[in-house]
DRENDO-1510 file (C-alpha; in Angstrom, 1 decimal, always signed):
<recs>
REC; n; res; u; v; w
REC; 1; UNK; +0.0; +0.0; +0.0 .
REC; 2; UNK; +1.4; +3.4; -1.0 .
REC; 3; UNK; +2.2; +5.9; +1.7 .
REC; 4; UNK; +2.4; +8.8; -0.8 .
REC; 5; UNK; -1.1; +8.7; -2.1 .
REC; 6; UNK; -4.5; +7.5; -0.9 .
REC; 7; UNK; -5.0; +4.1; -2.6 .
REC; 8; UNK; -8.6; +4.0; -1.5 .
REC; 9; UNK; -9.3; +7.2; -3.5 .
REC; 10; UNK; -8.0; +5.5; -6.6 .
REC; 11; UNK; -10.5; +2.6; -6.0 .
REC; 12; UNK; -13.3; +5.2; -6.0 .
REC; 13; UNK; -12.5; +6.0; -9.7 .
REC; 14; UNK; -12.8; +2.3; -10.9 .
REC; 15; UNK; -15.5; +1.7; -13.6 .
REC; 16; UNK; -18.9; +1.5; -12.0 .
REC; 17; UNK; -17.8; +2.7; -8.6 .
REC; 18; UNK; -18.7; +6.4; -8.9 .
REC; 19; UNK; -22.2; +5.4; -10.0 .
REC; 20; UNK; -22.5; +3.0; -7.1 .
REC; 21; UNK; -21.4; +5.8; -4.7 .
REC; 22; UNK; -24.0; +8.2; -6.1 .
REC; 23; UNK; -26.8; +5.5; -6.0 .
REC; 24; UNK; -26.0; +4.8; -2.4 .
REC; 25; UNK; -26.1; +8.5; -1.4 .
REC; 26; UNK; -29.5; +8.9; -3.1 .
REC; 27; UNK; -30.9; +5.8; -1.3 .
REC; 28; UNK; -29.6; +7.0; +2.1 .
REC; 29; UNK; -31.0; +10.5; +1.5 .
REC; 30; UNK; -34.4; +9.0; +0.8 .
REC; 31; UNK; -34.5; +7.3; +4.2 .
REC; 32; UNK; -33.3; +10.4; +6.0 .
REC; 33; UNK; -35.8; +12.6; +4.2 .
REC; 34; UNK; -38.8; +10.4; +5.2 .
REC; 35; UNK; -41.2; +12.3; +7.5 .
REC; 36; UNK; -41.2; +9.5; +10.0 .
REC; 37; UNK; -37.4; +9.8; +10.5 .
REC; 38; UNK; -38.0; +13.3; +11.9 .
REC; 39; UNK; -40.2; +12.0; +14.7 .
REC; 40; UNK; -39.2; +8.4; +15.3 .
REC; 41; UNK; -35.6; +8.0; +14.2 .
REC; 42; UNK; -34.8; +6.0; +17.4 .
REC; 43; UNK; -37.3; +3.4; +16.5 .
REC; 44; UNK; -36.0; +3.1; +13.0 .
REC; 45; UNK; -32.4; +2.8; +14.3 .
REC; 46; UNK; -33.5; +0.0; +16.7 .
REC; 47; UNK; -35.3; -1.9; +14.0 .
REC; 48; UNK; -32.4; -1.5; +11.6 .
REC; 49; UNK; -30.1; -2.9; +14.2 .
REC; 50; UNK; -32.3; -6.0; +14.7 .
REC; 51; UNK; -32.7; -6.6; +11.0 .
REC; 52; UNK; -29.0; -6.0; +10.4 .
REC; 53; UNK; -28.0; -8.5; +13.0 .
REC; 54; UNK; -30.4; -11.1; +11.5 .
REC; 55; UNK; -28.9; -10.5; +8.0 .
REC; 56; UNK; -25.3; -10.9; +9.3 .
REC; 57; UNK; -26.1; -14.0; +11.2 .
REC; 58; UNK; -27.7; -15.5; +8.1 .
REC; 59; UNK; -24.5; -15.1; +6.2 .
REC; 60; UNK; -22.7; -16.9; +9.1 .
REC; 61; UNK; -25.0; -19.9; +8.9 .
REC; 62; UNK; -27.9; -19.0; +11.2 .
REC; 63; UNK; -30.7; -17.9; +8.8 .
REC; 64; UNK; -33.6; -17.2; +11.2 .
REC; 65; UNK; -36.8; -15.5; +10.5 .
REC; 66; UNK; -36.9; -12.0; +11.8 .
REC; 67; UNK; -39.7; -12.8; +14.2 .
REC; 68; UNK; -37.7; -15.6; +15.7 .
REC; 69; UNK; -34.8; -13.2; +16.3 .
REC; 70; UNK; -37.3; -10.8; +17.9 .
REC; 71; UNK; -39.0; -13.4; +20.0 .
REC; 72; UNK; -36.0; -15.4; +21.3 .
REC; 73; UNK; -34.4; -14.5; +24.6 .
REC; 74; UNK; -32.0; -17.4; +25.1 .
REC; 75; UNK; -29.1; -17.3; +22.6 .
REC; 76; UNK; -27.0; -20.0; +24.2 .
REC; 77; UNK; -28.8; -23.2; +23.3 .
REC; 78; UNK; -26.9; -24.3; +20.2 .
REC; 79; UNK; -24.4; -23.0; +17.6 .
REC; 80; UNK; -27.0; -21.2; +15.5 .
REC; 81; UNK; -28.5; -19.4; +18.5 .
REC; 82; UNK; -25.0; -18.4; +19.6 .
REC; 83; UNK; -24.3; -17.0; +16.2 .
REC; 84; UNK; -27.5; -14.9; +16.3 .
REC; 85; UNK; -26.7; -13.7; +19.8 .
REC; 86; UNK; -23.2; -12.7; +18.7 .
REC; 87; UNK; -24.6; -10.7; +15.8 .
REC; 88; UNK; -27.0; -8.9; +18.1 .
REC; 89; UNK; -24.3; -8.1; +20.6 .
REC; 90; UNK; -22.0; -6.8; +17.9 .
REC; 91; UNK; -24.7; -4.5; +16.5 .
REC; 92; UNK; -25.3; -3.1; +19.9 .
REC; 93; UNK; -21.6; -2.6; +20.5 .
REC; 94; UNK; -20.8; -0.8; +17.1 .
REC; 95; UNK; -22.1; +2.6; +18.1 .
REC; 96; UNK; -20.0; +2.6; +21.3 .
REC; 97; UNK; -16.7; +2.3; +19.3 .
REC; 98; UNK; -16.8; +5.1; +16.8 .
REC; 99; UNK; -14.4; +7.4; +18.4 .
REC; 100; UNK; -11.9; +4.6; +19.2 .
REC; 101; UNK; -12.1; +3.4; +15.6 .
REC; 102; UNK; -10.6; +6.6; +14.2 .
REC; 103; UNK; -7.7; +6.4; +16.6 .
REC; 104; UNK; -7.1; +2.6; +17.0 .
REC; 105; UNK; -8.9; +0.3; +14.5 .
REC; 106; UNK; -7.0; -2.7; +15.8 .
REC; 107; UNK; -8.3; -2.1; +19.3 .
REC; 108; UNK; -11.8; -2.0; +18.0 .
REC; 109; UNK; -11.4; -5.2; +16.0 .
REC; 110; UNK; -10.1; -6.9; +19.2 .
REC; 111; UNK; -13.1; -5.7; +21.1 .
REC; 112; UNK; -15.5; -6.8; +18.5 .
REC; 113; UNK; -14.0; -10.3; +18.5 .
REC; 114; UNK; -14.2; -10.4; +22.3 .
REC; 115; UNK; -17.9; -9.5; +22.1 .
REC; 116; UNK; -18.6; -12.0; +19.3 .
REC; 117; UNK; -16.8; -14.9; +21.0 .
REC; 118; UNK; -18.3; -14.4; +24.4 .
REC; 119; UNK; -20.1; -17.5; +25.5 .
REC; 120; UNK; -19.2; -19.4; +22.4 .
REC; 121; UNK; -16.7; -21.7; +24.0 .
REC; 122; UNK; -13.7; -20.0; +22.4 .
REC; 123; UNK; -10.5; -20.4; +24.5 .
REC; 124; UNK; -9.5; -17.2; +26.3 .
REC; 125; UNK; -6.1; -17.4; +24.7 .
REC; 126; UNK; -7.6; -17.0; +21.3 .
REC; 127; UNK; -10.1; -14.2; +22.0 .
REC; 128; UNK; -9.5; -10.7; +20.9 .
REC; 129; UNK; -6.2; -11.2; +19.1 .
REC; 130; UNK; -5.1; -12.0; +15.6 .
REC; 131; UNK; -4.2; -15.7; +15.1 .
REC; 132; UNK; -0.7; -17.0; +15.3 .
REC; 133; UNK; +1.1; -19.3; +12.9 .
REC; 134; UNK; -0.5; -22.7; +12.8 .
REC; 135; UNK; -3.7; -21.7; +14.6 .
REC; 136; UNK; -6.9; -22.8; +12.7 .
REC; 137; UNK; -9.7; -20.7; +11.5 .
REC; 138; UNK; -13.4; -21.7; +11.9 .
REC; 139; UNK; -15.1; -19.8; +9.0 .
REC; 140; UNK; -16.7; -22.6; +7.0 .
REC; 141; UNK; -18.8; -20.5; +4.6 .
REC; 142; UNK; -15.7; -18.6; +3.3 .
REC; 143; UNK; -13.4; -20.7; +1.0 .
REC; 144; UNK; -10.8; -18.1; +0.0 .
REC; 145; UNK; -7.2; -19.1; +0.5 .
REC; 146; UNK; -6.1; -18.4; +4.1 .
REC; 147; UNK; -3.1; -16.0; +4.4 .
REC; 148; UNK; -0.4; -16.8; +6.9 .
REC; 149; UNK; -0.1; -15.1; +10.3 .
REC; 150; UNK; +2.7; -12.8; +9.2 .
REC; 151; UNK; +0.8; -11.6; +6.2 .
REC; 152; UNK; -2.3; -11.0; +8.3 .
REC; 153; UNK; -0.3; -8.9; +10.8 .
REC; 154; UNK; +1.2; -6.8; +8.0 .
REC; 155; UNK; -2.0; -6.2; +6.2 .
REC; 156; UNK; -3.9; -5.4; +9.4 .
REC; 157; UNK; -1.3; -2.8; +10.2 .
REC; 158; UNK; -1.6; -1.3; +6.7 .
REC; 159; UNK; -5.3; -1.2; +7.0 .
REC; 160; UNK; -5.1; +0.5; +10.4 .
REC; 161; UNK; -2.7; +3.1; +9.1 .
REC; 162; UNK; -5.1; +3.9; +6.2 .
REC; 163; UNK; -8.0; +4.4; +8.5 .
REC; 164; UNK; -6.1; +6.5; +11.0 .
REC; 165; UNK; -4.7; +8.7; +8.1 .
REC; 166; UNK; -8.1; +9.2; +6.6 .
REC; 167; UNK; -8.4; +10.3; +3.0 .
REC; 168; UNK; -10.7; +11.4; +0.3 .
REC; 169; UNK; -12.3; +8.1; -0.6 .
REC; 170; UNK; -16.1; +7.8; -0.4 .
REC; 171; UNK; -17.4; +6.1; +2.7 .
REC; 172; UNK; -18.7; +3.2; +0.6 .
REC; 173; UNK; -15.3; +2.5; -0.8 .
REC; 174; UNK; -13.6; +2.6; +2.7 .
REC; 175; UNK; -16.4; +0.4; +4.2 .
REC; 176; UNK; -16.1; -2.1; +1.4 .
REC; 177; UNK; -12.3; -2.3; +1.7 .
REC; 178; UNK; -12.5; -2.8; +5.5 .
REC; 179; UNK; -15.1; -5.5; +5.1 .
REC; 180; UNK; -13.3; -7.2; +2.2 .
REC; 181; UNK; -9.9; -7.1; +3.8 .
REC; 182; UNK; -11.1; -8.6; +7.0 .
REC; 183; UNK; -12.9; -11.4; +5.1 .
REC; 184; UNK; -9.8; -12.1; +3.0 .
REC; 185; UNK; -7.5; -12.2; +6.1 .
REC; 186; UNK; -9.8; -13.8; +8.6 .
REC; 187; UNK; -7.5; -12.6; +11.3 .
REC; 188; UNK; -9.3; -14.3; +14.2 .
REC; 189; UNK; -9.8; -18.0; +14.9 .
REC; 190; UNK; -13.6; -17.5; +14.7 .
REC; 191; UNK; -16.5; -15.0; +14.0 .
REC; 192; UNK; -14.6; -13.2; +11.3 .
REC; 193; UNK; -17.7; -12.6; +9.1 .
REC; 194; UNK; -19.7; -11.1; +11.9 .
REC; 195; UNK; -16.7; -8.9; +12.9 .
REC; 196; UNK; -16.1; -7.8; +9.3 .
REC; 197; UNK; -19.7; -6.8; +8.7 .
REC; 198; UNK; -19.8; -4.9; +12.0 .
REC; 199; UNK; -16.6; -3.0; +11.0 .
REC; 200; UNK; -18.3; -2.1; +7.7 .
REC; 201; UNK; -21.2; -0.7; +9.7 .
REC; 202; UNK; -18.9; +1.3; +11.9 .
REC; 203; UNK; -17.3; +2.9; +8.9 .
REC; 204; UNK; -20.7; +3.8; +7.3 .
REC; 205; UNK; -21.8; +5.4; +10.6 .
REC; 206; UNK; -18.6; +7.1; +11.5 .
REC; 207; UNK; -18.1; +8.6; +8.0 .
REC; 208; UNK; -21.3; +10.5; +8.3 .
REC; 209; UNK; -23.0; +8.6; +5.4 .
REC; 210; UNK; -25.4; +6.9; +7.8 .
REC; 211; UNK; -24.9; +8.6; +11.2 .
REC; 212; UNK; -28.1; +7.2; +12.7 .
REC; 213; UNK; -27.3; +3.7; +11.5 .
REC; 214; UNK; -30.6; +3.2; +9.6 .
REC; 215; UNK; -29.3; +1.7; +6.4 .
REC; 216; UNK; -27.9; -1.7; +7.5 .
REC; 217; UNK; -25.7; -3.2; +4.8 .
REC; 218; UNK; -26.0; -6.5; +6.6 .
REC; 219; UNK; -29.7; -6.7; +5.5 .
REC; 220; UNK; -28.6; -6.3; +1.9 .
REC; 221; UNK; -25.8; -8.7; +2.1 .
REC; 222; UNK; -28.2; -11.3; +3.6 .
REC; 223; UNK; -30.8; -10.6; +0.9 .
REC; 224; UNK; -28.3; -10.8; -1.9 .
REC; 225; UNK; -27.4; -14.3; -0.6 .
REC; 226; UNK; -24.3; -16.3; +0.3 .
REC; 227; UNK; -23.5; -17.3; -3.3 .
REC; 228; UNK; -23.3; -13.7; -4.5 .
REC; 229; UNK; -21.4; -12.7; -1.4 .
REC; 230; UNK; -18.8; -15.4; -2.0 .
REC; 231; UNK; -18.5; -14.5; -5.7 .
REC; 232; UNK; -18.0; -10.8; -4.9 .
REC; 233; UNK; -15.4; -11.7; -2.2 .
REC; 234; UNK; -13.5; -13.7; -4.8 .
REC; 235; UNK; -13.4; -10.5; -6.8 .
REC; 236; UNK; -11.9; -8.6; -3.9 .
REC; 237; UNK; -9.4; -11.3; -3.1 .
REC; 238; UNK; -8.3; -11.3; -6.7 .
REC; 239; UNK; -7.0; -7.8; -6.4 .
REC; 240; UNK; -7.8; -7.0; -10.0 .
REC; 241; UNK; -9.5; -3.7; -10.8 .
REC; 242; UNK; -12.5; -5.5; -12.1 .
REC; 243; UNK; -12.8; -7.7; -9.0 .
REC; 244; UNK; -12.4; -4.8; -6.6 .
REC; 245; UNK; -15.0; -2.8; -8.5 .
REC; 246; UNK; -17.4; -5.7; -8.4 .
REC; 247; UNK; -17.0; -6.1; -4.6 .
REC; 248; UNK; -17.4; -2.3; -4.0 .
REC; 249; UNK; -20.6; -2.2; -6.1 .
REC; 250; UNK; -21.9; -5.3; -4.4 .
REC; 251; UNK; -21.4; -3.6; -1.0 .
REC; 252; UNK; -23.2; -0.5; -2.5 .
REC; 253; UNK; -26.1; -2.6; -3.5 .
REC; 254; UNK; -26.2; -4.1; +0.0 .
REC; 255; UNK; -26.4; -0.6; +1.6 .
REC; 256; UNK; -29.2; +0.4; -0.9 .
REC; 257; UNK; -31.2; -2.7; +0.1 .
REC; 258; UNK; -30.7; -1.8; +3.8 .
REC; 259; UNK; -31.9; +1.7; +3.0 .
REC; 260; UNK; -34.9; +0.2; +1.2 .
REC; 261; UNK; -35.7; -2.0; +4.2 .
REC; 262; UNK; -35.7; +1.0; +6.6 .
REC; 263; UNK; -37.8; +3.0; +4.2 .
REC; 264; UNK; -40.4; +0.2; +4.3 .
REC; 265; UNK; -40.3; +0.3; +8.1 .
REC; 266; UNK; -40.8; +4.1; +8.0 .
REC; 267; UNK; -43.9; +3.7; +5.8 .
REC; 268; UNK; -45.3; +0.9; +8.0 .
REC; 269; UNK; -45.0; +3.2; +11.0 .
REC; 270; UNK; -46.6; +6.0; +9.1 .
REC; 271; UNK; -49.6; +3.8; +8.1 .
REC; 272; UNK; -49.9; +2.7; +11.7 .
REC; 273; UNK; -50.0; +6.3; +12.8 .
REC; 274; UNK; -52.4; +7.5; +10.2 .
</recs>
């Protein structure tokens, strides 16, 4: 990664990416412009958090109906319920970490893994730190080649430096790169997908694109499905301009679908109030 220029800004100019950035901005603006948002934004945020957690859990193998997520109180029964519980905890945690993210992204990632792995039977020695050489990774739905521990450490440091330095790249581009890099690296022994999607959420909120967190990209990623997610991740991992652009536009579509979901929630509340 170059230290003399902003490499993320260059990604923003790839074919199709400016259009995706513009489309996302328009979709987000539609939600924020809805009359219900002016009076009941806290309700929309809470509902978006629930739906986002459901979508993220689905991509990690726990594809529950929304009402089941809403109804359930015990998330310790089996692996699927623990996955859903982890997604809910991460969504709740995201908003508390915004200021730390700008100063120390690696601290935030460690905290997210700690929150995700809580109660999941993960050894204390493996929680909240990048994996060491020879340590396995439990991420069965992601089949990308697994980088070694030294490469993981170097690329995490590079990503952290980019985030701390800031730059001119659109929020969508930064969020997509953070998400894609974490999925490509799988730096932790478990829960990498949940952590990566939460980090994407943090970037979208902290950038000012979605400050009230009402456009959950996780909803869109879940709706687009595991096959499309895996194919787009392959593009990111390839490192080619075409692959990177495909991943960024995929993430853009996910944000748009999250915005559409919250617009529907606004309209349902409006009908109920009429």
